[in-house]
N, C-alpha and C positions, 0 to 999 in steps of 0.2 A: 656068351651071352644070347639068351633067346630072344627071339623077335619081340615077345611080350615085355621083357625087361628093357628092350632097346627103346621100345614105344614109350614105355612109362618114363624112362630117363629124359627122352626128348620133350615130353609133356611137362616134366617138371622144369626143364631149362626154358621152355617157351614161357610158362607161367612167371618164372622169375624174371625173365626179361621184360615181359609185360608190365609187371607189377613193380620193377625195380627193387627186387629183393634178392639177398643171397640165397644160395641153394639150401644152406644150413637153416636159415630162418624160414623158408617155405616148408622144410621137412619137419621143423619143430612144430609149426602151426598146424599141419596136417596131423601129427601125432597127438597135439592137444584136442583137437576136434574128435579124433578117433577115441581117445580116452573118455571124453565127455559123453559120447555117443555109445559107447561100448562096442564101437565097431571093430572088426578084425582085419579090414581093408579098405582102401580108397574105394573100392567098388560097393561095399556096403555103404559108405557116405553118400555115394551117389544115387544108389537105390533109395535110401531113406530120404535124401534131398527130392527126388523124383516123387516119391509117395506123399510127401508132404505138400507138393505143389507151390505155385507162386503165391506170395503174400501180398 
């Protein structure tokens, strides 16, 4: 496992713990957001969110 993959896995585990979601639910939600935005990765989602700015 690369350092990047390990960091991504840790981020998912942290988010699921904070939000009281299962890992499968979190991954499914991210996949749905990616599909709706036409994003190829979570990084693209973050870039799009940053560009949109706060509402």
